[in-house]
C-alpha positions as CSV (number, residue, x, y, z in Angstrom):
1,M,51.0,-13.9,35.1
2,D,51.8,-12.5,38.6
3,P,49.1,-10.3,40.0
4,I,49.9,-6.7,41.1
5,K,50.2,-6.5,44.8
6,L,49.1,-3.5,46.8
7,S,50.6,-2.9,50.3
8,Y,48.6,-0.1,52.0
9,G,49.6,-0.5,55.6
10,N,51.3,2.9,55.7
11,L,47.9,4.6,54.9
12,T,46.3,3.1,58.0
13,S,46.5,3.6,61.7
14,P,48.0,2.8,64.1
15,R,51.0,2.5,61.9
16,I,50.8,6.2,61.1
17,A,48.9,8.9,63.0
18,L,47.2,10.3,59.9
19,G,46.1,6.9,58.6
20,A,42.5,5.5,58.3
21,S,41.5,3.5,61.3
22,R,40.4,-0.1,60.9
23,E,37.0,0.9,62.3
24,D,36.5,3.5,59.7
25,F,37.9,1.3,56.9
26,E,35.5,-1.5,57.7
27,G,32.7,0.8,58.5
28,V,32.0,4.2,56.9
29,I,34.7,4.0,54.2
30,S,33.4,0.5,53.0
31,E,29.8,1.7,53.0
32,R,30.6,4.8,51.1
33,F,32.6,2.6,48.6
34,K,29.5,0.5,47.9
35,E,27.6,3.7,47.0
36,V,30.4,4.8,44.7
37,M,30.5,1.4,43.0
38,A,26.8,1.4,42.4
39,A,27.1,4.8,40.7
40,V,30.0,3.7,38.6
41,D,28.2,0.5,37.6
42,A,25.2,2.5,36.6
43,R,27.2,4.9,34.4
44,R,29.2,2.0,33.0
45,S,26.0,0.2,32.0
46,A,24.8,3.5,30.4
47,G,27.9,3.5,28.2
48,D,29.4,6.6,29.8
49,F,32.7,4.9,30.7
50,G,33.7,3.3,27.4
51,F,37.3,2.7,28.5
52,F,36.1,-0.2,30.7
53,D,35.1,-2.0,27.5
54,L,38.4,-1.7,25.7
55,P,40.1,-4.8,27.1
56,S,37.3,-7.1,26.0
57,S,36.4,-5.5,22.7
58,P,37.4,-7.7,19.8
59,D,37.1,-4.8,17.3
60,N,39.5,-2.8,19.3
61,S,42.3,-5.3,19.0
62,K,41.4,-6.7,15.6
63,H,41.7,-3.4,13.7
64,V,45.0,-2.5,15.4
65,I,46.6,-5.9,14.7
66,T,45.5,-5.8,11.1
67,F,46.9,-2.4,10.5
68,A,50.1,-3.1,12.4
69,K,50.9,-6.2,10.4
70,S,50.5,-4.3,7.1
71,F,52.9,-1.5,8.2
72,R,55.5,-2.7,10.5
73,Q,58.0,-4.2,8.0
74,R,57.8,-1.2,5.7
75,F,59.2,1.5,7.9
76,L,62.3,2.0,10.0
77,D,60.8,4.8,12.2
78,V,57.3,5.4,13.5
79,V,56.5,8.9,14.9
80,V,53.5,9.6,17.1
81,L,52.2,13.1,16.8
82,G,49.9,13.6,19.8
83,I,49.6,15.5,23.1
84,G,48.4,14.5,26.6
85,G,46.9,11.0,26.6
86,S,47.4,10.9,22.8
87,G,51.1,10.8,23.3
88,L,51.6,9.6,26.9
89,G,49.8,6.3,26.2
90,A,52.2,5.2,23.5
91,R,55.3,6.4,25.4
92,T,54.1,4.7,28.6
93,L,53.6,1.3,26.8
94,R,56.8,1.6,24.8
95,D,59.0,2.2,27.8
96,A,57.3,-0.2,30.1
97,L,57.0,-3.2,27.7
98,L,60.0,-2.6,25.4
99,G,62.4,-0.5,27.5
100,Q,63.6,3.0,27.3
101,D,66.5,2.0,25.2
102,W,64.3,0.6,22.4
103,N,65.3,3.3,19.9
104,D,69.0,2.9,20.7
105,R,69.1,-0.8,19.9
106,S,70.3,-2.0,16.5
107,R,67.7,-3.2,14.0
108,E,68.7,-6.8,14.6
109,D,68.3,-6.4,18.4
110,R,64.8,-5.0,17.7
111,D,64.0,-8.0,15.5
112,H,63.7,-5.6,12.6
113,Y,60.8,-3.8,14.2
114,P,60.8,0.0,13.8
115,R,62.0,2.6,16.2
116,L,59.1,4.5,18.0
117,H,59.3,8.3,18.7
118,V,56.7,10.4,20.4
119,L,56.5,14.1,19.7
120,D,54.2,15.7,22.2
121,N,55.7,19.2,22.4
122,P,56.0,21.3,19.2
123,D,59.6,22.4,19.8
124,P,61.2,23.1,16.4
125,D,64.7,22.1,17.7
126,T,63.4,18.7,18.7
127,L,61.4,18.2,15.5
128,G,64.4,19.3,13.3
129,A,66.8,17.1,15.2
130,L,64.6,14.0,14.8
131,F,63.9,14.7,11.1
132,S,67.6,15.0,10.5
133,R,68.1,11.4,11.8
134,M,65.3,9.8,9.8
135,D,64.7,8.9,6.2
136,P,61.3,10.3,5.1
137,V,60.9,7.4,2.7
138,K,61.1,4.9,5.6
139,T,59.0,6.9,8.2
140,L,55.4,6.4,9.2
141,F,53.5,9.1,11.2
142,N,50.6,8.2,13.5
143,V,48.7,11.4,14.1
144,I,46.5,11.1,17.2
145,S,43.8,13.5,18.4
146,K,40.4,12.5,19.8
147,S,38.8,15.8,18.8
148,G,40.9,16.0,15.6
149,K,41.5,19.7,16.2
150,T,44.4,19.9,18.7
151,A,46.3,22.9,17.3
152,E,49.8,21.7,18.2
153,T,49.2,18.2,16.7
154,L,47.7,19.6,13.5
155,A,50.7,22.0,13.1
156,Q,53.1,19.1,13.5
157,Y,51.1,17.1,11.0
158,L,51.5,19.9,8.4
159,V,55.2,20.1,8.9
160,A,55.6,16.3,8.7
161,R,53.5,16.0,5.6
162,D,55.5,18.7,3.8
163,W,58.8,16.9,4.9
164,V,57.6,13.6,3.5
165,A,56.1,15.0,0.4
166,S,59.4,16.7,-0.5
167,S,61.0,13.3,-0.8
168,V,58.2,11.0,-2.1
169,G,55.8,13.5,-3.8
170,E,52.3,14.6,-2.7
171,E,50.6,11.7,-4.3
172,N,52.6,9.2,-2.2
173,A,52.9,11.2,1.0
174,L,49.5,10.1,2.4
175,G,50.7,6.5,2.5
176,H,53.1,7.6,5.3
177,F,50.3,8.7,7.6
178,V,47.7,7.0,9.8
179,F,45.2,9.1,11.7
180,T,43.8,7.9,15.1
181,T,40.7,10.1,15.8
182,D,37.0,10.4,16.3
183,P,35.1,8.0,13.9
184,N,32.6,10.7,12.8
185,R,33.8,14.3,13.3
186,G,36.7,16.7,13.5
187,P,39.3,18.2,11.2
188,L,41.4,15.0,11.1
189,R,38.4,13.0,10.2
190,H,37.5,15.4,7.4
191,I,41.1,15.3,6.0
192,A,41.0,11.5,6.1
193,T,37.7,11.3,4.3
194,T,38.4,13.8,1.6
195,E,42.1,12.8,0.9
196,G,41.9,9.0,1.6
197,V,44.2,8.8,4.7
198,L,43.9,5.5,6.6
199,T,42.4,5.9,10.0
200,L,41.9,4.0,13.3
201,P,38.8,5.1,15.3
202,L,38.8,6.2,18.9
203,P,35.5,5.2,20.5
204,E,33.2,8.2,21.1
205,N,32.8,7.4,24.8
206,V,36.6,7.2,25.5
207,S,38.3,10.5,26.2
208,G,41.9,11.0,25.4
209,R,43.3,10.6,28.9
210,F,41.6,7.1,29.1
211,S,42.7,6.0,25.6
212,I,45.9,4.1,26.4
213,L,44.2,0.7,25.7
214,S,42.5,2.0,22.5
215,A,44.2,2.4,19.2
216,A,45.9,5.5,20.5
217,G,48.2,3.5,22.8
218,L,48.0,0.1,21.2
219,F,48.8,0.7,17.5
220,P,52.2,2.4,17.9
221,V,53.5,-0.4,20.2
222,A,51.9,-3.2,18.0
223,L,54.0,-1.8,15.2
224,C,57.0,-2.6,17.4
225,G,56.0,-6.2,18.0
226,V,54.2,-5.9,21.4
227,E,51.6,-8.7,21.7
228,I,48.7,-6.5,22.5
229,E,46.2,-9.3,23.1
230,G,48.2,-10.4,26.1
231,L,48.3,-6.8,27.3
232,L,44.5,-6.6,27.0
233,R,44.0,-9.9,28.8
234,G,46.0,-8.6,31.7
235,A,43.9,-5.4,31.8
236,A,40.7,-7.5,31.7
237,L,41.9,-9.5,34.7
238,M,42.5,-6.3,36.6
239,D,39.1,-5.1,35.6
240,D,37.6,-8.2,37.0
241,R,39.5,-7.8,40.3
242,C,38.1,-4.2,40.6
243,R,34.4,-5.0,39.9
244,T,33.4,-6.1,43.4
245,D,31.9,-3.6,45.8
246,E,33.5,-5.4,48.7
247,L,36.3,-3.0,49.5
248,K,38.7,-5.4,51.1
249,K,38.8,-7.4,47.8
250,N,39.1,-4.5,45.4
251,P,42.7,-3.2,45.1
252,G,41.6,-0.2,43.0
253,G,38.9,0.6,45.4
254,I,41.3,0.3,48.4
255,L,43.8,2.7,46.9
256,A,41.2,5.2,45.7
257,S,39.3,5.2,49.0
258,L,42.5,5.6,51.2
259,L,43.8,8.4,49.0
260,H,40.5,10.2,49.1
261,E,40.5,9.8,52.9
262,A,44.1,11.1,53.1
263,H,43.1,14.1,51.0
264,I,39.8,15.1,52.4
265,K,40.2,14.2,56.0
266,H,43.9,14.7,56.6
267,G,44.8,17.4,54.1
268,Q,47.3,15.2,52.2
269,K,46.5,16.7,48.8
270,I,49.7,15.9,47.0
271,H,49.9,12.4,45.6
272,V,53.4,11.3,44.5
273,F,53.8,8.4,42.1
274,M,57.3,7.1,42.5
275,P,58.5,4.0,40.6
276,Y,62.1,2.7,41.0
277,A,62.4,1.2,37.5
278,D,63.4,3.6,34.7
279,R,61.0,1.9,32.3
280,L,58.1,3.0,34.6
281,S,59.2,6.7,34.6
282,S,56.8,7.4,31.7
283,T,54.1,5.6,33.7
284,S,54.4,8.2,36.4
285,E,53.9,11.0,33.9
286,W,50.9,9.2,32.5
287,F,49.5,8.9,36.1
288,Q,50.1,12.6,36.6
289,Q,48.1,13.6,33.5
290,L,45.3,11.0,34.3
291,W,45.0,12.2,37.9
292,A,45.1,15.9,37.1
293,E,42.6,15.9,34.3
294,S,40.2,13.5,36.0
295,L,40.2,15.0,39.5
296,G,41.0,18.7,39.0
297,K,37.5,20.2,38.7
298,H,35.7,23.5,39.3
299,H,32.4,22.6,40.9
300,L,29.4,24.8,41.5
301,Q,28.0,23.7,44.9
302,D,25.5,25.0,47.3
303,K,28.1,27.1,49.1
304,G,29.4,28.7,45.9
305,D,32.3,27.9,43.6
306,Q,34.8,25.4,44.8
307,E,38.0,24.2,43.2
308,T,38.7,20.5,44.0
309,G,41.3,17.9,43.3
310,P,44.5,16.5,44.7
311,T,47.8,17.4,43.0
312,P,49.7,14.5,41.3
313,L,53.5,14.6,41.3
314,A,55.6,12.3,39.1
315,A,58.9,11.1,40.7
316,L,61.5,8.5,40.0
317,G,63.1,6.3,42.6
318,A,66.7,6.8,43.6
319,R,67.0,10.0,41.5
320,D,64.4,11.9,43.4
321,Q,65.4,10.5,46.8
322,H,68.3,12.9,46.2
323,S,66.1,15.8,45.1
324,L,62.6,15.6,46.7
325,L,63.1,13.3,49.7
326,Q,64.1,16.1,52.0
327,L,60.8,17.8,51.3
328,F,58.8,14.5,51.6
329,M,60.4,13.6,55.0
330,E,60.7,17.0,56.7
331,G,58.3,19.3,54.8
332,P,54.6,19.7,55.3
333,R,52.6,16.5,56.0
334,D,50.5,17.1,52.9
335,K,51.7,14.2,50.7
336,V,51.1,10.6,50.1
337,V,53.9,8.8,48.3
338,L,53.0,5.7,46.2
339,F,56.1,3.6,45.8
340,V,56.1,1.2,42.8
341,K,58.4,-1.7,42.7
342,V,59.2,-4.2,39.9
343,E,59.6,-7.6,41.5
344,D,61.6,-9.4,38.8
345,H,63.8,-7.4,36.4
346,E,64.8,-8.8,33.1
347,S,68.5,-8.1,33.8
348,E,70.4,-9.1,36.8
349,V,73.2,-6.8,37.8
350,V,75.5,-7.7,40.7
351,I,77.3,-5.0,42.6
352,P,80.7,-6.2,43.6
353,L,81.2,-5.6,47.3
354,P,84.5,-6.8,48.7
355,M,83.9,-8.3,52.2
356,I,86.1,-7.4,55.1
357,A,86.3,-8.5,58.7
358,L,85.5,-5.7,61.1
359,C,85.4,-5.4,64.9
360,S,85.3,-2.8,67.7
361,P,88.8,-1.4,68.6
362,E,88.0,-2.3,72.2
363,L,87.9,-6.0,71.2
364,L,91.6,-6.1,70.4
365,S,94.4,-5.8,72.9
366,N,96.4,-3.4,70.7
367,G,93.6,-1.9,68.4
368,H,95.9,-2.0,65.4
369,K,96.1,-3.8,62.1
370,S,97.7,-7.2,61.9
371,S,99.5,-9.0,59.2
372,N,98.4,-12.3,60.5
373,P,94.8,-13.2,60.0
374,E,95.2,-16.3,62.2
375,E,94.8,-14.0,65.2
376,L,91.1,-13.8,64.3
377,L,90.7,-17.4,65.4
378,Q,90.9,-16.5,69.1
379,Y,87.8,-14.2,68.7
380,V,84.1,-14.9,68.3
381,T,82.7,-14.4,64.9
382,L,79.1,-13.2,64.3
383,H,77.2,-15.0,61.6
384,G,74.0,-14.5,59.5
385,A,71.7,-17.1,58.1
386,D,73.1,-19.7,55.7
387,G,72.4,-17.6,52.6
388,D,73.9,-14.5,54.2
389,D,77.0,-15.9,55.8
390,H,80.2,-14.8,54.0
391,W,82.8,-16.0,56.5
392,P,83.8,-19.1,54.4
393,L,84.8,-17.0,51.4
394,W,86.7,-14.6,53.6
395,M,88.5,-17.4,55.4
396,E,89.4,-18.9,52.0
397,A,90.9,-15.5,50.9
398,A,92.9,-15.5,54.2
399,G,94.2,-19.0,53.6
400,L,92.4,-20.4,56.6
401,S,89.9,-23.2,57.1
402,P,86.3,-22.1,57.9
403,E,86.1,-25.0,60.4
404,R,88.5,-23.2,62.7
405,L,86.2,-20.3,63.3
406,R,84.9,-19.7,66.8
407,K,81.3,-19.2,65.8
408,G,79.1,-16.9,67.9
409,P,75.4,-16.6,67.8
410,M,73.5,-16.4,64.4
411,I,72.1,-12.9,64.0
412,V,69.8,-12.8,61.0
413,D,69.4,-9.0,60.8
414,P,72.6,-7.6,59.2
415,H,72.1,-4.2,61.0
416,A,71.9,-6.0,64.3
417,R,75.1,-8.0,63.5
418,I,77.0,-4.8,62.8
419,Q,75.6,-3.2,66.0
420,S,76.7,-6.3,68.0
421,A,80.2,-5.9,66.5
422,I,80.3,-2.2,67.5
423,E,79.4,-3.3,71.1
424,G,82.4,-5.6,71.1
425,Q,80.6,-8.9,70.9
426,G,82.8,-10.3,68.1
427,F,84.0,-9.9,64.5
428,V,81.5,-9.3,61.7
429,I,81.8,-9.7,57.9
430,A,80.7,-6.5,56.2
431,N,81.5,-4.3,53.2
432,H,82.3,-0.7,52.5
433,L,78.7,0.4,53.0
434,C,79.9,0.4,56.7
435,Q,82.3,3.2,55.8
436,P,80.6,5.7,58.2
437,E,81.3,3.3,61.1
438,I,84.9,2.8,60.0
439,E,85.5,6.6,59.6
440,S,84.0,7.3,63.0
441,G,86.3,4.7,64.6
442,R,83.5,2.5,65.9
443,L,84.7,-0.3,63.7
444,I,88.2,-1.1,62.5
445,E,89.6,-3.5,59.9
446,P,92.5,-5.3,61.6
447,F,93.4,-7.6,58.8
448,N,94.3,-6.7,55.2
449,V,92.2,-9.5,53.7
450,R,89.3,-8.9,51.4
451,A,87.0,-11.5,49.8
452,T,86.0,-10.7,46.3
453,G,83.2,-12.0,44.1
454,L,80.4,-11.1,46.4
455,G,77.6,-8.7,45.7
456,Y,74.0,-7.8,46.2
């Protein structure tokens, strides 16, 4: 398992003016972090932070796995009825681990596991459209509410129960529902006890926004075949990494400390979570809810009432580069953007980029196109490193031997190679991403030869 890597240089000085200095990071910030960790450990030992125990709790995973095995082959569709952490947890894990296209795959491509839907907003159009596509006989509803009294969730439950009962009868309808709720109290617990609905408990010391690794998040994806024990092992490893009070060795502590510093000391009160993978889009929404509910507080202090908390903002990679980036770059300096990158994607997509030979118009005597690519042999050619040198393929397309090239210096940086060509130092192999330089006339394409089959 590859560990998560945290690159935080852009939150420190001198790289950026508003960053934390090394002196502060190793001094006052590290000392303050030791005090914070001592307080967290004390509350953790007292049982206040039950979510820390979820990755290593055998009961947590055992109940989920047992229930999931008994249900998963009986239903074509699983519908989560829950709001906030009760819905976002399941959606986040589904999209991240199974992919956003899970419900669009054929049953065979899903290995006969059910589709998984999350209804976290009581919109009658959405509800009606989903019901019209499902068979109530083959649908399981997982109703999730820690308190058991979330009005919107209870309303959806009543609608779903009536829909199922109209097809299978009242006596059989309860077999299409599993409640995930408080083990001892609340309306859902009361219904389950009096009517015999199967339930999964949510620990009393785990609030809804922290429940992603409880039955609230695990049961729905376990029904779809996710190996939740591996997921929990990964969570336990990260918990171990974040137990030390030595700030330099604690990735969670580093991020929290630097974001706190950016917010309190430098006024950067908007924290943007911006993954570039579609399957992490739901993760950014989960982060947004977790951040807002945990840190947005109204405290009574010595100086009177004070509203506190940074504002989280969910964003998605390239899409929001074309909607929010202008504000991030040129708007108020009140934001920290957390970029999230997936190192290895499951699918490899190659963008075909035809390679062309470009040079400055000043390099040629006539500055015009030529029908004879052999004329290139009298000029110097600029090259990249071995894995980034596309001249042999272009020469093959031109019907020429690569050995006949007049090789110039190797310039590893592709941008520096293009700039050297603009300055008239030789020919460069590039692609149509250089279109601005071509349109401006700083580079020209003398030969009508293009190498195909290349990409990035």
